LOTI-760212 format. One line per field, with one value per residue: residue in three letters; x, y, z of N, C-alpha, C, O, CB in turn. Coordinates in Angstrom, 2 decimals, always signed. Atoms other than C-alpha are relative to their C-alpha. Glycine has a CB too. Layout:
N
r	c(Ala; ...)
n_px	c(X; ...)
n_py	c(Y; ...)
n_pz	c(Z; ...)
ca_px	c(X; ...)
ca_py	c(Y; ...)
ca_pz	c(Z; ...)
c_px	c(X; ...)
c_py	c(Y; ...)
c_pz	c(Z; ...)
o_px	c(X; ...)
o_py	c(Y; ...)
o_pz	c(Z; ...)
cb_px	c(X; ...)
cb_py	c(Y; ...)
cb_pz	c(Z; ...)
END
This chain:
82
r	c(Unk; Unk; Unk; Unk; Unk; Unk; Unk; Unk; Unk; Unk; Unk; Unk; Unk; Unk; Unk; Unk; Unk; Unk; Unk; Unk; Unk; Unk; Unk; Unk; Unk; Unk; Unk; Unk; Unk; Unk; Unk; Unk; Unk; Unk; Unk; Unk; Unk; Unk; Unk; Unk; Unk; Unk; Unk; Unk; Unk; Unk; Unk; Unk; Unk; Unk; Unk; Unk; Unk; Unk; Unk; Unk; Unk; Unk; Unk; Unk; Unk; Unk; Unk; Unk; Unk; Unk; Unk; Unk; Unk; Unk; Unk; Unk; Unk; Unk; Unk; Unk; Unk; Unk; Unk; Unk; Unk; Unk)
n_px	c(+0.38; -0.54; +0.90; -0.27; +0.69; -0.92; -0.09; +0.44; -1.14; -0.10; +0.68; -0.84; +0.20; -0.01; -0.64; -0.06; +0.48; -1.02; -0.89; -1.23; -1.18; -0.20; -0.80; -1.41; -0.83; +0.34; +1.19; -0.25; +0.48; -1.06; -1.08; +0.48; +0.00; -1.40; -0.60; +0.59; -0.66; -1.35; +0.10; +0.37; -1.14; -1.01; +0.50; -0.10; -1.43; -0.49; +0.57; -0.72; -1.38; -0.03; +0.29; -1.21; -1.00; +0.33; -0.20; -1.44; -0.66; +0.50; -0.77; +0.76; +0.53; +1.21; +1.07; +0.52; +0.70; +1.24; +0.93; +0.41; +0.58; +1.45; +0.55; +0.41; -1.10; -0.31; -0.80; -1.35; -0.68; -0.15; -0.69; -1.24; +0.07; -0.76)
n_py	c(+1.29; +1.16; +0.42; +1.38; +0.97; +0.86; +1.35; +1.07; +0.84; +1.19; +1.16; +0.91; +1.37; +0.92; +1.27; +0.84; +1.35; +0.73; +0.79; -0.67; +0.57; -0.27; +1.03; -0.33; +1.20; +0.97; +0.72; +1.07; -0.40; -0.83; +0.90; +0.77; -0.88; -0.29; +1.20; +0.21; -0.95; +0.51; +1.18; -0.45; -0.73; +0.99; +0.73; -0.85; -0.19; +1.24; +0.07; -0.97; +0.46; +1.14; -0.52; -0.69; +1.02; +0.64; -0.98; -0.22; +1.23; +0.44; -0.65; -0.98; +0.66; +0.74; -0.95; -0.57; +1.01; +0.31; -1.09; +0.02; +1.29; -0.01; +1.29; -0.07; +0.11; +1.39; +0.61; -0.57; +0.45; +1.46; +0.60; -0.70; -0.50; -1.22)
n_pz	c(-0.50; +0.71; +1.08; +0.38; -0.86; -0.75; +0.56; -0.90; -0.39; +0.85; -0.57; -0.78; +0.43; -1.14; +0.36; -1.20; +0.30; +0.75; -0.86; -0.41; +0.66; +1.43; +0.65; +0.08; +0.11; -1.04; +0.44; +0.98; +1.33; +0.58; +0.41; +1.14; +1.17; +0.34; +0.59; +1.32; +0.90; +0.22; +0.87; +1.35; +0.57; +0.34; +1.17; +1.19; +0.28; +0.60; +1.36; +0.84; +0.18; +0.92; +1.35; +0.45; +0.26; +1.27; +1.07; +0.19; +0.46; +1.30; +1.07; +0.75; +1.20; -0.38; -0.31; +1.24; +0.77; -0.69; +0.26; +1.40; +0.36; +0.17; -0.43; -1.39; -0.94; -0.36; +1.06; -0.06; -1.22; -0.05; +1.12; +0.28; +1.38; +0.26)
ca_px	c(-34.68; -33.78; -35.34; -33.83; -35.94; -34.33; -33.14; -34.70; -32.33; -30.98; -32.94; -31.57; -31.11; -32.01; -29.64; -30.31; -32.02; -28.89; -26.54; -23.39; -21.09; -19.70; -18.03; -14.33; -11.41; -12.79; -15.80; -15.75; -17.73; -14.95; -12.33; -14.47; -14.88; -11.17; -10.13; -12.59; -11.09; -7.62; -8.67; -10.32; -7.32; -4.94; -7.11; -7.25; -3.49; -2.78; -5.11; -3.40; +0.06; -0.78; -2.27; +0.83; +3.05; +1.21; +1.34; +5.09; +5.99; +3.88; +6.00; +4.96; +4.51; +1.98; +0.06; -0.25; -1.23; -3.83; -5.37; -5.49; -6.79; -10.31; -10.65; -11.26; -9.12; -9.43; -8.00; -5.02; -4.23; -4.76; -3.33; -0.49; -1.67; +0.30)
ca_py	c(+216.05; +212.57; +211.85; +208.35; +205.43; +203.25; +199.87; +196.76; +194.55; +191.59; +188.36; +185.92; +182.34; +179.75; +176.78; +175.22; +172.22; +171.27; +168.56; +169.60; +167.43; +167.83; +165.58; +165.92; +163.51; +161.83; +160.58; +157.20; +158.76; +161.30; +158.54; +156.46; +159.39; +160.23; +156.64; +156.41; +159.55; +158.04; +154.75; +156.51; +158.80; +155.84; +153.97; +156.91; +157.49; +153.83; +154.00; +157.12; +155.65; +152.40; +154.32; +156.49; +153.41; +151.76; +154.95; +155.34; +151.70; +151.24; +151.89; +154.85; +152.66; +150.49; +153.49; +154.98; +151.70; +151.04; +154.44; +153.91; +150.34; +149.84; +146.30; +147.44; +147.46; +143.71; +142.73; +145.03; +143.96; +140.20; +139.57; +142.08; +143.49; +146.27)
ca_pz	c(+94.79; +93.63; +90.21; +89.91; +91.10; +93.73; +92.59; +94.06; +96.01; +94.01; +94.41; +96.94; +95.79; +98.42; +98.09; +101.46; +99.83; +97.83; +99.15; +100.95; +98.82; +95.32; +92.78; +93.42; +93.51; +96.65; +94.70; +92.88; +90.02; +89.47; +89.35; +86.99; +84.62; +84.78; +84.07; +81.17; +79.63; +80.07; +78.43; +75.48; +74.99; +75.02; +72.50; +70.11; +70.45; +69.66; +66.64; +65.31; +65.89; +64.09; +61.14; +60.93; +61.11; +58.23; +56.16; +56.71; +56.03; +52.88; +49.78; +47.68; +44.59; +46.43; +47.69; +44.20; +42.55; +45.23; +44.55; +40.78; +40.86; +39.52; +40.91; +44.49; +47.61; +48.35; +44.99; +45.43; +48.99; +48.54; +45.09; +45.09; +41.76; +40.13)
c_px	c(+0.53; -1.00; +0.17; -0.75; +1.03; -0.03; -0.46; +1.22; +0.05; -0.70; +0.99; -0.36; +0.13; +0.56; +0.08; -0.46; +1.04; +0.89; +1.29; +1.24; +0.05; +0.83; +1.44; +0.79; -0.22; -1.18; +0.37; -0.46; +1.06; +1.13; -0.42; +0.03; +1.43; +0.67; -0.58; +0.60; +1.41; -0.01; -0.32; +1.15; +1.10; -0.41; +0.14; +1.46; +0.59; -0.52; +0.74; +1.44; +0.07; -0.29; +1.21; +1.09; -0.25; +0.27; +1.48; +0.66; -0.46; +0.78; -0.89; -0.63; -1.29; -1.15; -0.61; -0.77; -1.31; -1.04; -0.52; -0.70; -1.52; -0.62; -0.44; +1.15; +0.36; +0.89; +1.44; +0.75; +0.28; +0.85; +1.34; +0.04; +0.75; -0.81)
c_py	c(-1.09; -0.47; -1.46; -0.96; -0.88; -1.40; -1.00; -0.83; -1.25; -1.20; -0.91; -1.42; -0.92; -1.34; -0.95; -1.43; -0.84; -0.80; +0.76; -0.52; +0.40; -1.13; +0.50; -1.29; -1.01; -0.87; -1.11; +0.35; +0.85; -0.88; -0.85; +0.81; +0.30; -1.20; -0.30; +0.95; -0.48; -1.20; +0.42; +0.75; -0.95; -0.78; +0.84; +0.27; -1.24; -0.15; +0.95; -0.45; -1.18; +0.45; +0.71; -1.01; -0.70; +0.96; +0.21; -1.23; -0.46; +0.73; +0.93; -0.61; -0.75; +0.93; +0.55; -1.03; -0.38; +1.08; -0.04; -1.28; +0.11; -1.30; +0.02; -0.26; -1.44; -0.67; +0.50; -0.56; -1.49; -0.56; +0.66; +0.54; +1.32; +0.96)
c_pz	c(-0.89; -1.05; -0.39; +0.93; +0.73; -0.59; +1.05; +0.38; -0.89; +0.65; +0.71; -0.40; +1.20; -0.45; +1.18; -0.27; -0.77; +0.94; +0.30; -0.73; -1.47; -0.58; -0.12; +0.02; +1.13; -0.41; -0.99; -1.42; -0.71; -0.51; -1.20; -1.28; -0.45; -0.66; -1.39; -1.03; -0.33; -0.96; -1.44; -0.68; -0.43; -1.25; -1.27; -0.37; -0.67; -1.44; -0.94; -0.26; -0.96; -1.43; -0.58; -0.35; -1.33; -1.16; -0.29; -0.62; -1.37; -1.09; -0.82; -1.25; +0.31; +0.31; -1.27; -0.81; +0.67; -0.26; -1.43; -0.41; -0.13; +0.50; +1.46; +0.93; +0.35; -1.04; +0.05; +1.19; -0.06; -1.12; -0.30; -1.40; -0.14; -0.81)
o_px	c(+1.08; -2.07; -0.66; -0.73; +2.12; -1.07; -0.23; +2.16; -0.99; -0.71; +2.15; -1.53; +1.17; -0.08; +0.88; -0.11; +0.85; +1.08; +1.70; +2.31; -0.91; +1.42; +1.74; +0.22; +0.38; -1.50; +1.17; +0.13; +1.26; +1.62; +0.39; +0.44; +1.71; +1.39; +0.13; +0.85; +1.85; +0.82; +0.31; +1.38; +1.70; +0.43; +0.59; +1.78; +1.37; +0.20; +1.07; +1.95; +0.99; +0.31; +1.52; +1.81; +0.68; +0.80; +1.87; +1.56; +0.25; +0.87; -2.09; -1.74; -2.23; -2.30; -1.84; -1.81; -2.29; -2.24; -1.66; -1.23; -2.18; -1.85; -1.01; +2.17; +1.53; +1.80; +2.36; +1.91; +1.38; +1.62; +2.13; +1.11; +0.91; -0.34)
o_py	c(-0.83; -0.98; -2.00; -0.80; -1.13; -1.87; -0.84; -0.96; -1.73; -1.32; -1.04; -1.80; -0.94; -2.05; -1.88; -2.33; -2.05; -0.41; +1.66; +0.08; +0.94; -1.92; +1.33; -2.37; -2.09; -1.84; -0.87; -0.11; +0.71; -0.68; -1.08; +0.31; +0.30; -1.05; -0.77; +0.56; -0.37; -1.28; -0.06; +0.58; -0.77; -1.04; +0.34; +0.36; -1.12; -0.61; +0.57; -0.29; -1.24; -0.07; +0.55; -0.82; -0.94; +0.55; +0.41; -1.10; -1.24; +1.96; +0.70; -0.25; -0.72; +0.63; +0.64; -0.71; -0.69; +0.79; +0.37; -1.36; +0.75; -1.45; -0.97; -0.81; -1.72; -1.43; -0.26; -0.94; -1.92; -1.49; +0.12; +0.63; +2.08; +2.05)
o_pz	c(-1.96; -0.70; -1.12; +2.15; +0.20; -1.05; +2.24; -0.41; -1.34; +1.88; +0.30; -0.42; +1.86; -1.23; +1.18; +0.49; -0.93; +2.10; -0.43; -0.62; -2.02; +0.16; -0.98; -0.14; +1.10; +0.28; -1.90; -2.39; -1.91; -1.62; -2.10; -2.33; -1.65; -1.65; -2.27; -2.17; -1.48; -1.87; -2.38; -1.88; -1.49; -2.12; -2.30; -1.55; -1.62; -2.32; -2.07; -1.37; -1.78; -2.37; -1.76; -1.33; -2.10; -2.19; -1.44; -1.46; -2.02; -1.08; -0.97; -1.63; -0.47; -0.02; -1.38; -1.37; -0.01; -0.32; -1.68; -1.51; +0.69; +0.47; +1.92; +0.51; +0.60; -0.70; -0.22; +1.06; +0.31; -0.89; -1.07; -2.00; +0.81; -1.13)
cb_px	c(-1.50; +0.34; +0.23; +1.52; -0.98; -0.38; +1.45; -1.10; -0.10; +1.48; -0.76; -0.18; +1.01; -1.42; +1.40; -0.86; -1.29; +0.84; +0.32; +0.19; +0.00; +0.70; -0.58; +0.43; +1.45; -0.30; -1.01; -0.68; -1.34; +0.53; +0.41; -1.39; -0.74; +0.78; -0.22; -1.53; +0.05; +0.64; -1.08; -1.24; +0.56; +0.23; -1.46; -0.72; +0.77; -0.41; -1.50; +0.00; +0.61; -1.02; -1.20; +0.50; +0.02; -1.49; -0.65; +0.68; -0.24; -1.53; +0.66; +0.89; +1.05; +0.28; +0.54; +1.13; +0.88; +0.24; +0.66; +1.20; +0.37; -0.35; +1.03; -1.11; -0.34; -1.29; -0.61; -0.05; -0.84; -1.35; -0.87; +1.18; -1.46; +1.29)
cb_py	c(-0.09; -1.15; +0.87; -0.29; -0.89; -0.03; -0.32; -0.90; -0.41; -0.34; -0.78; +0.21; -0.38; -0.16; +0.26; +0.61; +0.08; +0.98; -1.35; -0.17; -1.52; +1.40; -0.36; +0.95; +0.39; +0.70; +0.97; -1.27; +0.79; +1.02; -0.91; -0.51; +1.30; +0.42; -1.20; +0.17; +1.41; -0.41; -0.97; +0.89; +1.00; -0.96; -0.40; +1.33; +0.31; -1.21; +0.36; +1.39; -0.40; -1.07; +0.95; +0.97; -1.03; -0.46; +1.33; +0.35; -1.11; +0.27; -1.05; +1.18; -0.95; -0.89; +1.15; +0.57; -1.24; -0.14; +1.33; +0.21; -1.07; +0.22; -1.09; -0.98; +0.73; -0.80; +0.29; +1.53; +0.33; -0.65; +0.06; -0.92; +0.19; -0.31)
cb_pz	c(+0.13; +0.99; -1.21; +0.05; -0.83; +1.51; -0.46; -0.67; +1.49; -0.30; -1.10; +1.54; -1.10; +0.61; -0.55; +1.11; -0.80; -0.84; -0.66; +1.48; +0.13; -0.23; -1.40; +1.16; -0.04; +1.30; -0.63; +0.45; +0.11; +1.03; +1.16; +0.25; +0.30; +1.25; +0.93; +0.06; +0.64; +1.34; +0.52; +0.06; +1.02; +1.16; +0.20; +0.24; +1.30; +0.85; +0.03; +0.67; +1.34; +0.44; +0.04; +1.07; +1.14; -0.02; +0.37; +1.34; +0.98; -0.14; -0.91; -0.38; -0.60; +1.19; +0.86; -0.83; -0.18; +1.51; +0.28; -0.88; +1.03; -1.48; -0.20; +0.28; +1.25; +0.17; -1.37; +0.07; +1.24; -0.03; -1.20; +0.22; -0.43; -0.72)
END
């Protein structure tokens, strides 16, 4: 005879109360979220590019003297101290 117990059927999930629509590219919320991601990505890319540009254009002597200065960053940038 069969010694194994029979398995119960899997539970059925009733989703009839859920709306028939979903957030896809026809929804204004989807477009708003996509455009916000695009704006934030562009802003961060511009920030990284400007930081890289400053780092490349600053002479090495100025970078080293700014790091060793004990008067603070404002004194080095404004007065051109060595």
